[in-house]
N, C-alpha and C positions, 0 to 999 in steps of 0.2 A: 506494500501499500504507500503511496506516494505523499510528502506530507499535505498537499494540497486533497488529498482525501482524508487526512485528519478532521476526526469527531472533536468538534470545537461545544462543548458541554457548560453551559452556565446556570448552575444551579441556585446560585443564590438567590433568587425570589420564591423558590420552593417553601410551600409551609409544611412543618409535619407538629404534630401533635406530640408532648410527652407525659408520663404524669410525675407529678412535684412529689418528692420523694417522703417528705412532709405527711403532708393529706390526702394526695393519690388526686387531688384534680388535673383533669388534664389542661394545659397550656401550649397555645399555639407558640413555632418558634420558625423563624427562615431559617435555611441553609447557613447562610451568611450570617445571622447571629448566634447561629452556633457553630460557625467555622473562627469567626473572630470573638469568641466568648464572651457575648454583651448580656451583661446582666440584666434580668427582667423580674418581675413580681408576679408571684403565683395569684390567678384571680380567687383562687380559694383561700388561702391564709395568709394572702399578702406577705410569704415567705420572702427573702431576696433569693434566689435562684442564681448560681453562676456557672454557665454550660463550661464544661472542658471534654477536649477532644483530645486527652493524653494519649493516648495509645491508634490515633491517627483512622479512626475509625469513620470520618467523614471522606480524606482522602482515598481511604481503601474504597468507600461507598462509588465514589467518584470515579473511580477506575475503570472498578465490577461495570459499571452504568454505562460506560462509554465504550468498553470493551464488548459489552452486549449490542449497543446500536450498531459497531462496527460489524458484525458477528451476524445482524440481520440484514445489514448493507451486501455484505459481500452473499450472504443466498440470495438475495433479490436478484443480485447479478448474476446468478449463476441460473436462474429459472427462465430467464430471457433465451 
């Protein structure tokens, strides 16, 4: 695959929900805020939550999604 075919993925605006460790209330968080560790206030208990991606799970997820899209593109090219 050439550089021109590289999958460019901007997941930053995508939002997901996670449970507060204190009260289990589900709170929305964008990929960008999770990646940057932006603090947020739980909508349930008002606890300050600090996202932490110390294990690099966000980069792993981004890479797996990009790989899946690349595989789909390649399989569609082969279907023609």
